[in-house]
C-alpha positions in Angstrom: -38.4 -53.5 29.4 -35.9 -51.0 28.1 -32.8 -52.8 29.6 -34.1 -56.1 28.5 -35.0 -54.9 25.0 -31.6 -53.2 24.7 -29.7 -56.3 25.6 -31.9 -58.4 23.2 -31.0 -55.9 20.3 -27.3 -56.0 21.0 -27.3 -59.8 21.3 -29.2 -60.0 18.0 -26.7 -57.6 16.3 -23.7 -59.6 17.5 -25.2 -62.9 16.6 -26.1 -61.8 13.0 -23.3 -59.3 12.4 -25.6 -56.4 11.8 -24.6 -52.9 10.7 -23.3 -51.0 13.8 -25.1 -47.8 12.6 -28.4 -49.6 12.6 -27.7 -50.9 16.1 -27.0 -47.4 17.3 -30.2 -46.0 15.9 -32.2 -48.8 17.6 -30.4 -48.2 20.9 -31.2 -44.5 20.6 -34.8 -45.2 20.0 -35.0 -47.5 22.9 -33.3 -44.9 25.2 -35.6 -42.2 24.0 -38.6 -44.3 24.8 -37.2 -45.1 28.3 -36.5 -41.5 29.2 -39.8 -40.1 28.1 -41.9 -43.1 29.3 -43.7 -42.9 25.9 -46.0 -45.5 24.9 -43.8 -47.4 22.4 -45.1 -50.5 20.7 -42.3 -53.0 19.9 -43.7 -55.5 17.5 -42.7 -59.1 17.9 -39.5 -59.6 15.9 -39.9 -61.6 12.8 -36.5 -62.9 11.8 -35.9 -64.8 8.6 -32.3 -66.0 8.3 -31.2 -66.9 4.8 -29.3 -70.1 4.7 -27.1 -68.7 2.0 -25.8 -65.5 3.7 -27.4 -65.5 7.1 -28.5 -61.8 6.6 -31.3 -60.2 8.7 -34.6 -60.2 6.7 -36.7 -58.2 9.2 -36.1 -55.9 12.1 -38.0 -54.9 15.2 -40.0 -51.7 14.7 -40.3 -49.0 17.4 -43.4 -46.8 17.2 -44.7 -43.5 18.5 -48.5 -43.6 17.9 -48.9 -44.7 14.3 -45.4 -43.6 13.3 -42.3 -45.7 13.1 -39.6 -44.1 15.3 -36.2 -43.8 13.7 -34.4 -42.0 16.6 -34.2 -39.0 18.8 -32.8 -36.0 16.9 -33.3 -33.1 19.4 -34.4 -32.1 22.9 -35.7 -28.8 24.3 -37.1 -27.4 27.5 -40.7 -28.5 26.7 -40.4 -31.3 24.1 -38.4 -33.9 22.3 -38.0 -34.2 18.6 -37.9 -37.6 16.9 -37.2 -38.7 13.4 -40.2 -40.8 12.4 -41.6 -42.5 9.3 -45.3 -42.2 8.2 -46.1 -45.7 7.0 -49.2 -44.5 5.2 -47.4 -41.9 3.1 -44.0 -43.6 3.3 -42.2 -40.4 4.1 -39.8 -39.4 6.9 -40.8 -36.5 9.1 -39.9 -34.9 12.4 -42.3 -35.4 15.4 -42.2 -33.1 18.4 -43.9 -34.4 21.5 -44.4 -32.6 24.8 -42.4 -34.0 27.6 -44.3 -36.5 29.8 -43.9 -34.5 33.1 -45.4 -31.4 31.4 -48.5 -33.0 30.0 -50.6 -32.2 33.0 -49.6 -28.6 33.2 -52.2 -26.4 31.4 -49.8 -23.5 30.8 -47.1 -25.6 29.2 -49.6 -27.6 27.2 -51.1 -24.4 26.0 -47.7 -23.0 25.0 -46.8 -26.2 23.2 -50.2 -26.1 21.4 -49.5 -22.4 20.5 -46.2 -23.3 19.0 -47.9 -25.8 16.7 -50.7 -23.4 15.8 -48.3 -20.5 15.1 -45.8 -22.6 13.1 -48.7 -24.1 11.1 -50.1 -20.7 10.2 -46.7 -19.2 9.2 -46.7 -20.5 5.6 -43.2 -19.4 4.6 -40.2 -21.3 3.1 -38.2 -20.2 6.2 -40.6 -22.0 8.6 -40.9 -25.7 8.8 -44.4 -26.9 7.6 -46.6 -28.5 10.3 -48.5 -31.6 9.0 -50.4 -33.0 11.9 -51.3 -32.2 15.5 -52.6 -35.0 17.9 -52.5 -36.9 21.1 -50.4 -39.9 21.9 -51.6 -42.9 23.8 -49.7 -41.8 26.9 -51.7 -38.5 26.9 -48.9 -36.3 25.5 -49.7 -33.9 22.6 -47.5 -33.8 19.6 -47.2 -32.4 16.1 -45.4 -33.6 13.0 -43.3 -31.4 10.7 -41.3 -31.6 7.5 -37.8 -32.9 8.2 -34.9 -30.9 7.0 -31.3 -32.2 6.8 -28.7 -29.5 7.5 -26.6 -27.9 10.2 -27.2 -25.1 12.6 -25.7 -21.7 12.2 -23.9 -22.3 15.6 -22.0 -25.3 14.1 -21.1 -23.4 10.9 -19.8 -20.4 12.9 -17.5 -22.6 14.9 -15.9 -23.9 11.7 -15.9 -20.5 10.0 -13.9 -18.9 12.8 -11.7 -21.9 13.1 -10.8 -21.5 9.4 -10.2 -17.7 9.8 -7.4 -15.8 11.5 -6.8 -12.3 12.7 -5.8 -11.1 9.2 -8.5 -12.5 6.9 -11.8 -14.4 6.8 -11.4 -18.0 5.8 -13.6 -20.6 4.1 -14.9 -23.8 5.7 -14.4 -27.2 4.1 -17.9 -27.1 2.7 -17.5 -23.6 1.3 -19.0 -21.3 3.9 -17.6 -17.8 3.8 -18.6 -14.7 5.7 -20.6 -13.4 2.7 -22.4 -16.7 2.3 -23.3 -16.8 6.0 -24.6 -13.2 5.9 -26.7 -14.1 2.9 -28.3 -17.0 4.8 -28.7 -14.8 7.8 -30.5 -12.2 5.7 -33.0 -14.8 4.5 -33.6 -15.7 8.2 -34.3 -12.0 8.8 -36.8 -12.1 5.9 -38.6 -15.1 7.6 -38.9 -13.0 10.8 -40.1 -10.1 8.7 -42.9 -12.3 7.5 -43.7 -13.4 11.0 -43.7 -9.8 12.3 -46.1 -8.8 9.5 -48.4 -11.6 10.7 -48.1 -10.3 14.3 -45.8 -13.0 15.7 -42.6 -12.5 17.7 -40.2 -15.4 18.1 -38.5 -14.3 21.4 -35.8 -17.0 21.4 -33.6 -16.4 18.4 -30.0 -17.7 18.6 -27.5 -19.5 16.3 -28.7 -23.0 17.3 -32.3 -22.1 16.2 -31.3 -21.2 12.7 -31.0 -24.2 10.4 -29.1 -24.1 7.1 -30.3 -27.0 5.0 -28.2 -29.1 2.7 -30.0 -27.7 -0.4 -30.0 -24.0 0.4 -32.9 -24.0 2.9 -32.7 -21.4 5.7 -35.1 -22.2 8.5 -36.0 -20.5 11.7 -36.7 -23.3 14.3 -38.3 -23.6 17.7 -41.2 -21.2 17.9 -41.9 -22.6 21.4 -41.6 -19.1 23.0 -43.3 -17.2 20.1 -45.8 -14.6 21.1 -48.8 -13.4 19.1 -48.8 -9.6 19.4 -51.2 -8.7 16.6 -51.0 -7.8 12.9 -48.3 -5.1 12.2 -48.8 -4.8 8.5 -51.9 -2.7 7.8 -51.8 -3.8 4.1 -52.1 -7.5 5.1 -55.4 -9.2 4.7 -57.0 -9.6 8.2 -57.6 -13.2 7.4 -53.8 -13.6 7.3 -53.4 -12.6 11.0 -52.0 -15.4 13.2 -54.3 -16.5 16.0 -53.6 -18.9 18.8 -55.9 -20.2 21.5 -53.3 -19.1 24.1 -53.2 -15.6 22.8 -57.0 -15.3 23.2 -56.9 -16.6 26.8 -55.7 -13.8 29.0 -55.2 -16.1 31.9 -52.4 -17.9 30.1 -50.4 -14.8 29.1 -46.9 -14.5 30.5 -46.7 -12.6 33.7 -44.6 -9.4 34.0 -41.3 -10.1 35.7 -41.0 -13.7 34.5 -38.1 -14.3 32.1 -38.0 -16.8 29.2 -35.5 -17.2 26.5 -31.7 -17.4 26.0 -30.0 -14.7 28.2 -27.0 -14.1 25.9 -29.2 -13.1 23.0 -32.2 -11.4 24.7 -32.7 -7.6 24.8 -32.7 -5.7 28.1 -36.5 -5.4 28.3 -36.8 -9.2 27.9 -34.2 -9.8 30.5 -36.1 -7.6 32.9 -39.4 -9.4 32.2 -41.1 -6.3 30.7 -43.4 -8.3 28.4 -45.5 -5.3 27.6 -42.5 -3.9 25.7 -41.9 -7.0 23.7 -42.5 -6.7 20.0 -40.7 -7.0 16.7 -37.8 -5.0 17.9 -37.2 -7.8 20.5 -36.4 -10.1 17.7 -34.3 -7.5 15.9 -32.1 -7.2 19.0 -31.7 -11.0 19.1 -30.9 -11.0 15.4 -28.3 -8.3 16.1 -26.8 -10.6 18.9 -26.7 -13.5 16.4 -24.9 -11.1 13.9 -22.5 -10.2 16.8 -21.5 -13.9 17.1 -21.2 -14.2 13.3 -18.6 -11.4 13.3 -16.5 -12.2 16.3 -17.2 -15.8 17.0 -18.6 -15.4 20.5 -21.9 -14.4 22.0 -22.3 -10.8 23.2 -22.3 -11.8 26.9 -20.5 -14.6 28.6 -20.6 -15.7 32.3 -20.6 -18.8 34.4 -24.3 -18.9 34.9 -27.4 -17.7 33.2 -28.2 -15.4 36.1 -24.9 -13.7 35.7 -25.5 -13.2 32.0 -28.9 -11.7 32.7 -27.3 -9.3 35.1 -24.8 -8.2 32.4 -27.6 -7.7 29.8 -29.6 -5.5 32.3 -26.5 -3.5 33.2 -25.3 -2.3 29.9 -24.1 -3.0 26.3 -21.6 -5.8 25.4 -18.0 -5.3 24.6 -17.7 -3.4 21.3 -17.0 -5.5 18.3 -14.0 -3.4 17.3 -12.3 -4.3 20.6 -12.1 -8.0 19.8 -8.5 -8.2 18.7 -8.5 -11.8 17.5 -11.3 -11.2 14.9 -10.6 -11.0 11.2 -11.2 -7.6 9.7 -14.7 -6.5 10.5 -16.7 -4.9 7.6 -17.6 -1.4 8.9 -21.1 -1.7 7.4 -21.9 -4.9 9.2 -20.6 -3.5 12.5 -22.9 -0.5 12.1 -25.9 -2.8 11.3 -25.1 -5.0 14.4 -24.8 -1.9 16.6 -28.1 -0.4 15.6 -29.9 -3.8 15.9 -28.6 -4.2 19.4 -29.4 -0.6 20.5 -30.5 -0.6 24.2 -33.7 1.2 23.5 -36.2 -0.5 21.2 -37.0 2.8 19.4 -33.4 3.1 18.3 -33.3 -0.4 16.6 -34.6 -1.4 13.2 -38.4 -1.5 13.5 -38.7 -5.1 12.4 -37.0 -8.0 10.5 -37.9 -6.4 7.1 -35.9 -3.3 7.8 -33.0 -5.3 9.1 -33.1 -7.6 6.0 -33.1 -4.6 3.7 -30.0 -3.2 5.5 -28.3 -6.5 5.1 -29.4 -6.7 1.4 -27.8 -3.3 0.8 -24.6 -4.4 2.4 -24.6 -7.6 0.4 -25.2 -5.7 -2.8 -22.2 -3.6 -1.9 -20.3 -6.6 -0.9 -20.9 -8.2 -4.3 -19.8 -5.0 -6.0 -16.8 -5.0 -3.8 -15.9 -8.5 -4.8 -16.2 -7.5 -8.5 -14.1 -4.4 -7.7 -11.5 -6.5 -6.0 -11.2 -8.6 -9.1 -10.3 -5.4 -11.0 -7.8 -4.4 -8.3 -6.2 -7.8 -8.6 -5.9 -7.3 -12.4 -4.3 -4.0 -11.8 -1.9 -5.4 -9.3 -0.9 -8.0 -11.8 -0.1 -5.3 -14.4 2.0 -3.0 -12.2 4.9 -5.5 -11.6 5.1 -6.1 -15.4 5.2 -2.4 -15.9 8.0 -2.0 -13.5 9.9 -4.9 -15.1 9.6 -3.3 -18.5 11.0 0.0 -17.2 13.9 -1.8 -15.8 14.4 -3.6 -19.1 14.2 -0.2 -20.9 16.9 1.1 -18.5 19.1 -1.9 -19.1 18.6 -1.6 -22.9 19.6 2.1 -22.8 22.8 1.4 -20.8 23.6 -1.5 -23.2 23.2 0.9 -26.1 25.6 3.3 -24.6 28.1 0.6 -24.2 27.6 -0.5 -27.8 28.4 3.1 -28.9 31.6 3.2 -26.9 34.4 4.0 -29.3 32.0 4.6 -32.2 32.6 8.0 -33.9 30.0 10.0 -35.7 31.6 9.5 -39.1 31.8 5.7 -38.6 29.7 3.6 -40.9 26.1 3.0 -39.8 26.8 -0.8 -39.7 28.8 -0.1 -36.5 25.7 1.6 -35.0 23.0 -1.0 -35.9 23.4 -2.9 -32.6 23.1 0.2 -30.5 20.2 1.4 -32.5 18.4 -1.9 -32.0 18.9 -1.6 -28.2 17.7 2.0 -28.2 14.6 0.9 -30.2 14.0 -1.9 -27.7 14.3 0.6 -24.8 11.7 2.9 -26.4 9.4 -0.1 -27.0 9.7 -1.3 -23.5 9.1 2.1 -22.0 6.0 2.5 -24.2 4.7 -0.9 -23.1 5.4 0.0 -19.5 3.4 3.2 -19.8 0.5 1.4 -21.4 0.4 -1.2 -18.8 0.4 1.4 -16.1 -2.4 3.2 -17.9 -4.4 -0.1 -18.0 -3.8 -0.6 -14.3 -5.1 2.9 -13.5 -8.1 2.2 -15.7 -8.8 -1.1 -13.8 -8.5 0.7 -10.5 -10.9 3.4 -11.6 -13.3 0.7 -12.8 -13.1 -0.8 -9.3 -14.0 2.6 -7.8 -17.0 2.9 -10.1 -18.2 -0.4 -8.5 -17.3 0.6 -5.0 -16.4 4.2 -4.6 -14.9 3.7 -1.1 -12.9 0.6 -1.9 -9.7 1.1 0.1 -7.6 -1.3 -1.9 -8.2 0.7 -5.1 -7.6 4.0 -3.5 -4.4 2.7 -1.9 -3.1 1.3 -5.2 -3.8 4.5 -7.1 -2.3 6.6 -4.3 1.0 4.6 -4.5 1.1 5.0 -8.3 0.6 8.8 -8.0 3.0 9.1 -5.1 5.8 7.4 -7.2 4.9 9.6 -10.2 5.0 12.8 -8.0 8.3 11.9 -6.5 9.8 11.2 -9.9 8.5 14.6 -11.2 9.9 16.4 -8.2 13.3 14.7 -8.7 13.2 15.8 -12.3 12.4 19.3 -11.2 9.2 19.5 -13.0 6.8 21.4 -10.6 3.8 21.4 -13.0 3.7 17.6 -13.3 4.6 17.2 -9.6 1.6 19.4 -8.6 -0.7 17.4 -10.9 0.4 14.1 -9.4 0.1 15.5 -5.9 -3.6 16.5 -6.6 -4.3 13.0 -7.7 -2.5 11.5 -4.7 -4.5 13.7 -2.4 -7.8 12.5 -4.0 -6.9 8.9 -3.2 -4.9 9.0 -0.1 -6.7 7.7 3.0 -4.1 8.6 5.5 -1.2 6.3 4.6 0.7 9.1 2.8 0.0 11.9 5.2 3.7 12.3 6.2 4.7 12.3 2.5 2.1 15.0 1.8 3.3 17.1 4.6 6.3 17.6 2.5 9.0 17.4 5.2 12.3 15.6 5.6 15.3 15.5 7.8 18.9 16.8 7.8 21.8 15.3 9.6 25.1 17.2 9.5 28.5 16.5 11.0 31.7 18.6 10.6 35.4 18.2 11.4 36.0 19.8 13.7 32.6 19.8 15.3 31.0 22.9 16.9 30.6 24.8 13.6 27.6 27.1 13.4 25.3 26.1 10.5 23.3 28.8 8.9 20.5 27.7 6.8 19.5 29.4 3.5 16.7 28.4 1.3 16.9 28.7 -2.5 14.1 30.9 -3.6 13.4 31.9 -7.2 13.8 35.7 -7.5 13.8 37.2 -11.0 13.8 33.6 -12.4 17.2 33.0 -10.7 17.6 30.8 -7.6 19.1 32.9 -4.8 19.8 31.8 -1.3 17.5 33.5 1.3 18.5 33.3 4.9 16.2 31.2 7.1 17.8 30.8 10.5 20.8 29.4 12.3 20.5 25.7 12.9 22.9 25.7 15.8 26.2 24.0 16.1 27.3 20.7 14.6 26.7 17.8 14.9 23.0 18.2 13.9 20.9 15.0 14.1 17.7 14.5 12.1 16.6 18.1 12.0 13.1 18.3 10.4 12.9 20.7 7.5 10.3 21.4 4.8 11.2 19.7 1.5 13.2 21.9 -0.8 16.7 23.0 -1.8 18.9 24.7 0.7 22.4 26.0 1.2 24.0 25.5 4.6 27.0 27.8 5.3 29.3 26.5 8.1 31.3 29.0 10.2 33.9 28.2 12.8 36.5 30.5 14.2 40.0 29.8 12.8 38.5 28.0 9.7 37.3 29.0 6.3 33.6 29.1 5.7 32.2 26.3 3.7 29.1 26.3 1.4 27.3 23.0 1.6 24.1 22.6 -0.6 21.5 20.1 0.5 18.3 18.9 -1.1 15.5 17.7 1.2 13.0 15.3 -0.3 9.6 14.3 1.0 10.1 11.8 3.8 13.9 11.9 2.8 16.9 12.0 5.1 19.9 13.9 3.9 22.7 12.6 6.1 25.7 12.7 3.8 26.5 9.0 4.3 29.1 7.6 2.0 28.2 4.2 0.4 29.3 1.5 2.7 29.6 3.8 5.8 27.5 3.4 8.9 27.8 7.0 10.0 27.5 10.3 8.2 30.6 11.6 6.5 31.8 14.8 8.3 32.5 17.9 6.3 36.1 19.0 6.8 36.5 22.7 7.4 39.8 24.1 6.0 41.9 26.1 8.4 42.4 29.8 7.7 44.8 30.1 4.8 44.4 26.5 3.7 41.9 27.5 0.9 43.1 30.0 -1.7 41.2 33.3 -2.4 40.0 31.9 -5.8 39.5 28.3 -4.7 36.1 26.7 -4.0 35.6 23.7 -1.8 33.1 21.0 -3.0 32.5 18.8 0.0 31.9 15.1 -0.3 28.4 13.9 -0.9 25.7 12.9 -3.3 24.5 14.9 -6.3 22.1 14.5 -9.2 24.0 13.8 -12.4 22.5 14.0 -15.9 18.8 13.6 -16.4 18.5 16.7 -18.5 16.8 15.8 -21.8 17.6 19.2 -23.3 21.3 19.0 -22.7 23.2 17.5 -25.7 24.8 14.1 -24.9 23.6 14.4 -21.2 24.0 11.3 -19.1 20.9 9.4 -17.8 19.8 10.7 -14.4 21.6 9.1 -11.5 22.6 9.8 -7.9 26.4 9.8 -7.6 28.7 10.2 -4.7 31.7 12.4 -5.3 34.6 12.6 -3.0 35.6 16.1 -1.7 37.7 18.3 -4.0 38.8 21.9 -4.5 38.2 23.6 -7.9 39.4 27.0 -9.2 36.8 29.7 -9.2 37.8 30.8 -12.7 39.5 29.2 -15.7 43.3 29.6 -16.1 43.9 33.0 -17.7 46.3 34.2 -20.4 48.5 35.9 -17.8 48.7 32.7 -15.7 49.6 30.7 -18.7 52.3 33.3 -19.6 53.9 32.5 -16.3 54.0 28.8 -17.3 55.7 29.7 -20.6 58.3 31.8 -18.9 59.0 29.1 -16.4 59.7 26.7 -19.3 61.9 29.2 -21.0 63.9 29.8 -17.8 64.3 26.1 -17.4 65.8 25.9 -20.9 62.7 24.3 -22.5 62.0 27.1 -25.0 61.1 24.5 -27.6 58.6 22.9 -25.3 57.1 26.3 -24.6 56.6 27.0 -28.3 54.9 23.7 -28.8 52.4 24.4 -26.1 51.6 28.0 -27.0 48.0 28.7 -27.9 47.7 29.3 -31.6 45.0 30.7 -33.9 45.3 29.6 -37.5 49.0 29.0 -36.9 49.7 32.3 -35.1 50.6 32.1 -31.4 48.5 34.2 -29.1 51.3 34.7 -26.6 54.6 36.1 -27.8 57.9 36.5 -26.1 59.1 40.0 -25.5 62.0 41.5 -23.6 60.3 40.7 -20.2 59.0 37.3 -21.2 55.9 36.0 -22.7 52.9 38.5 -23.1 49.6 38.5 -24.8 49.6 39.4 -28.5 47.6 42.5 -29.3 47.9 42.8 -33.1 45.2 40.3 -34.0 41.9 41.9 -34.9 40.1 38.5 -34.9 40.8 38.1 -31.1 41.1 40.3 -28.1 43.8 38.7 -26.0 44.2 40.1 -22.5 45.9 38.8 -19.4 42.5 38.4 -17.5 40.8 36.4 -20.3 40.7 32.7 -20.2 43.5 31.1 -22.1 42.0 29.3 -25.1 43.2 27.5 -28.3 45.0 24.9 -26.1 44.9 21.2 -26.8 44.4 18.7 -24.0 48.1 18.0 -23.7 48.9 21.6 -23.2 46.2 21.8 -20.5 47.5 18.7 -18.8 51.1 20.1 -18.9 50.0 23.3 -17.3 48.3 21.3 -14.5 51.4 19.2 -13.9 53.6 22.3 -13.7 51.3 24.1 -11.3 51.1 21.0 -9.0 54.9 20.9 -9.0 55.2 24.6 -8.3 52.7 24.7 -5.4 53.4 21.3 -4.0 49.6 20.5 -4.2 48.0 17.7 -6.4 46.5 20.0 -8.9 45.0 18.4 -12.0 42.2 18.8 -14.6 38.8 18.2 -13.1 37.0 14.9 -13.8 33.7 15.1 -15.6 31.5 14.3 -12.6 33.5 16.7 -10.4 32.9 19.5 -12.9 29.2 18.8 -13.2 28.7 18.7 -9.4 30.7 21.9 -9.0 28.4 23.6 -11.6 25.0 22.2 -10.5 25.2 21.7 -6.8 23.2 18.7 -5.6 19.7 19.5 -6.7 19.9 18.7 -10.4 19.3 22.3 -11.6 19.9 22.7 -15.3 22.0 25.9 -15.0 24.4 27.0 -12.3 22.1 29.8 -11.4 18.8 27.9 -11.5 16.1 26.6 -13.7 15.9 29.4 -16.3 18.3 31.1 -18.7 18.8 34.6 -19.8 21.6 35.9 -22.0 22.4 38.6 -19.4 23.5 36.0 -16.9 26.3 34.3 -18.8 28.4 35.0 -21.9 26.6 33.2 -24.7 25.7 34.0 -28.3 23.1 36.7 -27.5 24.8 38.3 -24.5 26.5 41.2 -26.4 25.1 43.8 -28.8 28.0 43.1 -31.2 29.3 39.8 -32.4 29.8 37.1 -29.7 33.3 37.2 -28.2 35.4 35.9 -25.3 35.4 38.2 -22.3 37.5 38.5 -19.1 36.8 36.1 -16.2 34.1 37.3 -13.8 32.5 39.6 -16.3 29.1 37.8 -15.6 28.9 37.5 -11.8 25.4 35.8 -12.1 27.1 32.9 -13.8 27.9 31.4 -10.3 27.3 27.9 -9.0 26.1 27.0 -5.5 29.7 26.5 -4.5 30.8 29.9 -5.8 32.4 28.7 -9.0 32.0 31.1 -11.9 31.9 31.0 -15.7 30.6 27.5 -16.1 27.6 28.3 -18.3 29.3 30.5 -20.8 32.5 32.2 -22.0 34.7 29.1 -22.4 34.6 25.3 -22.1 36.9 23.3 -19.9 39.0 20.3 -20.7 38.4 17.4 -18.3 40.8 14.7 -17.2 38.6 11.8 -18.4 38.6 10.0 -21.7 35.2 10.5 -23.1 32.9 7.5 -22.8 29.4 7.4 -24.3 28.1 5.5 -21.3 29.6 8.1 -19.0 32.4 8.3 -16.5 33.3 5.2 -14.4 31.2 4.8 -11.3 31.6 1.9 -8.8 28.9 1.2 -6.2 27.6 4.7 -6.6 31.0 6.4 -6.2 32.6 8.4 -9.0 36.0 7.0 -9.7 38.8 9.6 -9.9 41.8 7.8 -11.5 44.4 8.7 -14.1 43.4 7.9 -17.6 46.5 7.9 -19.8 46.5 6.8 -23.5 44.8 8.1 -26.6 41.2 8.6 -27.4 38.8 11.5 -27.3 38.7 13.6 -24.2 35.7 15.1 -22.4 34.9 18.7 -22.3 32.3 20.5 -20.1 30.7 23.9 -20.0 29.1 26.5 -22.2 30.9 29.1 -24.4 30.5 32.6 -25.8 29.1 31.3 -29.1 26.8 28.8 -27.5 23.0 28.7 -27.6 20.7 27.7 -24.8 21.3 23.9 -25.0 25.1 24.4 -24.8 24.9 26.4 -21.6 23.2 23.6 -19.7 25.4 22.1 -17.0 24.7 18.5 -18.0 25.9 19.2 -21.6 28.9 16.9 -22.6 31.3 17.2 -25.4 34.0 15.1 -26.9 37.1 16.1 -28.9 40.4 14.7 -30.0 43.1 15.7 -27.4 45.1 17.4 -30.1 42.2 19.7 -31.0 42.7 23.5 -30.4 39.5 25.6 -30.2 38.8 29.2 -29.7 36.1 28.3 -27.1 38.2 25.8 -25.2 40.1 26.6 -22.0 41.1 24.8 -18.8 40.3 25.0 -15.1 42.2 23.3 -12.3 41.1 21.1 -9.4 42.6 19.0 -6.7 41.4 16.4 -4.2 40.6 17.5 -0.6 41.6 14.9 2.0 38.9 13.3 4.1 39.1 13.8 7.8 
């Protein structure tokens, strides 16, 4: 009949151009009837063709008992499920019928009846309601259920993992996310919790038996292997206990050793057929196995056959979730829940579905808070780039303000300063806005931690903020602020900044010639002065990436036949001091002078980086910057009166007496040097000044200082000149940005300043204060007398190109730069970043000169 009927239906459809979907449904119904040998009544077709449109007015109706069959929708080991329509109530339902060949088997019929009885007694939103139980005309038993439209969890997981990658969880086209799946899974666990309380164990839980409806329903399907174990909830009314005929008939109970269920999701005791050990923990294990697939996209066990899978289940646990490399990031809490649910021993699992559901609920609650916290983290991440941009804007405004002040003198009208002031105001405003934005970002991140105290994204963002702040404080030599930021960084670091917090860096050091012994000294504060304390010999150059604790050091290089060279270095956290010139691919070697190539009172300042400016207490200090300065030699002391007398005598001997008189240092019109029978000597009859040969020569204008440098260069055959500003500053401070040549603190006993003498302040001989010595051995740079520099003074600072200080002649008029403290100076004046400007024709009682010359690169 089936083949004939099928042909008739297809012919009818073709003849009358019927809907193909309708034809397929009819064919499905016919095929289902043929396979099951069900008693299907096919009523005689009544066809009424309209003359106007030829449409089909009535269709043949397939029946199962009194129900109209609409198609086969599922098949299982014991039964088939059809979509049917109840003509009396005019509603669509699902009808499950026992397979024909099982109808005569008492055990299978009893199990099918038990499924209907159990499902009917479990009155819960997560269990499909049973409407009717009966017998078909062909002798098969059946029951009808509410029909639910939806998809199985198995189908959704396939899409979810297809939408995800190894970096993040994705979202399916219809909006399923990991969190949404876990919420549905939790509701399924609650359904099992209800069943367990009523004394029922499902025994065949798997993703395909969990239905997620189109309108939020979460249903546990196929209770065909369910077992009634007895009421577990003592508080439950005894009348609520589930009872089935099969559970009351001991002859129908499952025999020990016989295995039922889906191997990949069953616990070890079920795989071994130990039915006396089956209980609520059996379902808990299966739920854990379902969660395993939710997280990694595959079942816990996989093999070519069910027997092989059973062997794997019996032998040991599945592959740990954390070893699945292609999975998206696995939430630690869910992994722990899954591992406990799938414990090998039942006693180690959650006791029932209720406990498992509560664990998932706790994770979901935390997940929701985590999502809220991540929103706050995202807000913070949006603020931080704006804060950085404002800081850059502030820096640019400050630099533009300095440029606007170029050439503007203090006595100039304020109208010439308005533009610069506006830029300075803008810089302050931008800096303030940047600070407030960073504060708002930190508040948002702390709000996130209030919601989720362990949120790694918030801890990571805060750690990076505090790391940057700590590094800035350390570069600014502010140990108090640095220690505060470090404490906060340690509070939030989760291992990412472990190397930074170790506080170590690296040193690479090359010399020319190589093979020089490098002795390491660490600067240690003793008596509030920084003094080099010997650590150890580092061996011979070249030295490559030597690890050292962060800090400020002095390396002294020794090689036979060469002068010893002092080479200060500053090792930052995770930094690498390699002395590499901008644009170079290799470290710049330190050239060692041969014996006699360096004078007794000459100090070598090797090529390299140093920290310029950045001292807010030093008048007119430059903004902080890292500058590369080429190697040079600088005099240990200023030029003295005795040395300047030699210059005067040389001019007189050359017949330039008039020139000598023009260049003489003068005080209120009286020369300090006078010509006697043996040439020029220091004048001793002026009570206002003590003029001795070993005192720095003062009261010289810039032109006289320049003339002396030119004369000395000609006499020695070496390119002596006045030092440039940045050369002078590096020679005074070394490389670590210290405010004074001798360290971070000041005492009047260490340099000649206003409070250094019990009597009135006065100029003293060179070398009178040996503590006033820089890391390179240069003396008298904090007090006694200031030094003329070669540069024209620029508000924005000396010229620097690509990080390299330019050393080039600067002829012409305009104010000249001066550096250094003096005997009448107070604390701010003694600071090495202090800058001063004067007209080149000015003569001052505190102004002297010091010579420098370039040192050739190797």
